[in-house]
C-alpha positions in Angstrom: -116.9 -19.8 59.5 -118.1 -17.6 62.6 -118.2 -14.3 60.4 -120.5 -15.3 58.2 -119.0 -14.7 55.0 -118.1 -17.4 52.5 -115.7 -16.8 50.2 -117.4 -16.5 46.8 -115.2 -19.0 44.1 -116.6 -18.3 40.8 -117.3 -21.4 39.2 -119.4 -21.2 36.3 -121.5 -24.1 35.6 -119.6 -26.2 33.5 -115.8 -24.8 33.4 -113.7 -26.7 35.1 -110.8 -25.0 37.2 -107.1 -26.1 35.2 -104.0 -25.3 36.1 -101.9 -22.9 34.1 -99.9 -25.4 32.3 -102.3 -27.0 31.2 -103.9 -23.9 30.0 -100.9 -23.3 27.6 -101.1 -26.5 26.2 -104.5 -26.4 24.8 -103.3 -22.9 23.9 -100.6 -24.2 21.5 -102.7 -27.0 20.1 -105.5 -24.2 19.5 -102.7 -22.6 17.2 -101.0 -25.4 15.5 -105.1 -26.5 14.0 -105.4 -23.2 12.9 -102.4 -23.1 11.5 -102.7 -26.5 9.6 -106.4 -25.9 8.5 -106.5 -22.2 7.1 -105.2 -22.2 3.3 -101.5 -21.3 3.0 -101.6 -17.4 1.9 -98.6 -16.1 -0.3 -95.7 -18.7 -0.6 -93.4 -15.9 -1.9 -90.3 -15.1 -0.7 -89.8 -12.1 1.6 -89.1 -8.8 0.1 -85.3 -8.8 1.5 -84.7 -12.2 0.1 -86.2 -11.2 -3.7 -83.7 -7.8 -3.2 -81.1 -9.8 -2.3 -81.7 -12.1 -5.4 -81.4 -9.2 -7.6 -78.3 -7.7 -5.9 -76.7 -11.3 -6.4 -78.2 -11.2 -10.2 -76.9 -7.7 -11.3 -73.1 -8.6 -9.8 -73.4 -11.7 -11.5 -74.1 -9.7 -14.8 -71.4 -7.2 -13.7 -68.8 -10.1 -13.2 -69.7 -11.8 -16.5 -69.4 -8.5 -18.5 -65.8 -7.3 -16.2 -64.9 -11.1 -17.3 -65.5 -10.4 -21.2 -63.8 -7.4 -21.2 -61.0 -8.7 -19.6 -61.3 -11.8 -22.0 -61.1 -9.1 -25.1 -58.3 -6.8 -24.0 -56.3 -10.0 -22.9 -56.8 -11.0 -26.9 -56.0 -7.9 -28.3 -52.6 -8.0 -25.9 -52.2 -11.5 -27.6 -52.7 -9.6 -30.9 -50.3 -6.5 -30.8 -47.4 -8.4 -29.2 -47.6 -11.6 -31.6 -47.5 -8.1 -34.0 -44.9 -6.4 -32.4 -43.1 -10.0 -32.1 -43.1 -10.3 -35.7 -42.4 -7.0 -36.8 -39.0 -6.9 -34.7 -38.2 -10.7 -36.1 -38.7 -8.6 -39.5 -36.9 -5.9 -38.5 -33.7 -8.0 -37.0 -33.6 -10.0 -40.7 -33.7 -7.1 -42.6 -30.8 -5.7 -40.7 -29.1 -8.7 -41.1 -30.0 -8.7 -45.0 -28.2 -5.2 -45.1 -25.2 -6.3 -43.7 -25.1 -9.5 -45.8 -26.2 -6.8 -48.8 -22.6 -5.7 -49.0 -21.2 -9.5 -50.1 -23.7 -9.9 -52.3 -22.8 -6.2 -54.0 -19.2 -7.2 -54.0 -19.8 -10.8 -55.5 -22.2 -8.7 -58.3 -19.5 -6.3 -59.2 -16.7 -9.3 -59.7 -19.6 -10.7 -62.1 -19.6 -7.5 -64.2 -15.7 -7.5 -64.4 -14.5 -10.4 -64.7 -13.6 -12.1 -67.7 -12.1 -15.1 -66.6 -15.3 -18.1 -67.1 -14.5 -20.5 -64.7 -14.2 -17.4 -62.1 -17.1 -16.3 -63.6 -19.3 -20.1 -63.1 -18.0 -20.1 -59.2 -18.8 -16.0 -59.2 -22.7 -17.2 -59.9 -22.8 -19.9 -58.0 -22.0 -17.7 -54.8 -24.8 -15.5 -56.0 -27.8 -17.9 -56.4 -26.7 -19.0 -52.6 -27.0 -15.2 -51.6 -30.0 -15.2 -53.3 -31.1 -18.6 -52.3 -30.7 -17.5 -48.5 -32.4 -14.1 -48.7 -35.5 -16.0 -50.3 -35.3 -18.2 -47.2 -35.8 -15.4 -45.4 -38.8 -14.2 -47.5 -36.4 -11.2 -49.3 -36.5 -10.8 -53.0 -34.5 -9.1 -55.5 -36.6 -5.8 -56.9 -37.3 -5.8 -60.7 -35.7 -2.9 -62.7 -34.5 -3.6 -65.7 -36.9 -3.0 -68.7 -39.8 -1.8 -65.9 -41.2 1.8 -65.8 -39.4 4.3 -63.0 -41.6 3.4 -59.7 -40.2 6.0 -57.2 -41.7 3.5 -54.4 -39.1 1.1 -55.1 -36.2 2.8 -57.3 -33.8 5.6 -57.0 -33.0 7.2 -60.2 -29.6 8.7 -60.1 -29.0 10.0 -63.7 -31.2 9.7 -66.9 -30.4 9.6 -70.8 -31.3 9.6 -73.9 -32.0 6.2 -75.7 -34.0 6.5 -78.8 -37.2 4.2 -78.9 -37.2 4.1 -75.3 -40.3 5.7 -73.2 -40.0 8.2 -70.9 -39.3 6.8 -67.6 -38.5 3.2 -68.6 -35.1 2.1 -66.5 -32.1 1.1 -69.3 -29.3 0.4 -66.5 -29.5 -1.0 -63.4 -26.3 0.2 -61.2 -27.2 -1.4 -57.8 -30.2 -3.8 -57.3 -33.0 -3.4 -54.6 -34.3 -5.8 -52.2 -37.7 -6.0 -50.6 -39.2 -8.0 -47.5 -42.7 -8.6 -47.6 -44.1 -5.1 -48.7 -41.0 -3.0 -47.2 -38.5 -2.1 -49.3 -34.8 -3.0 -47.6 -32.6 -1.3 -50.2 -33.8 1.4 -53.5 -32.4 -0.1 -56.8 -30.4 2.4 -58.0 -31.2 2.9 -62.0 -30.9 5.0 -64.8 -33.8 5.8 -66.6 -35.2 7.2 -70.3 -35.8 10.6 -70.5 
């Protein structure tokens, strides 16, 4: 070199010149070495994952509560429906019985007036059949004769004096009453003692 200048290459004693790619590979190896040598810090999930889990848990609880409510509502609906169906069924039976009571009354009235024993036996069988049919539908006659008057099942159409009879005692049953479970289909028409 003629100008007397020479380029100063900075080679420090032990260091050797390494290409750029080799240098990067060594850095990565150092990072990996430190990664495996350092103790693991906190292994708990990150905050946003905890938040997501909490939201999912709350959603699950809300859905469970909603399902329980829907199940309870459906059960109540089913019970109401069953009760309504039962009441409609009973009302239908009671309406049919009310219509049949006219036939029963005709037989009962004939029994009180007819004197012929053969005819009377036939009417008694017919009356018994009516009562059996009523009973099959849960309809029973209301007791009246000799009982104390009860406005919940008897309808007094007259009262009369009778020696030895306690006031309010039913002396005569003019028309038989009937009940279906706790419901009166027809009140007994009665005459009571004064």
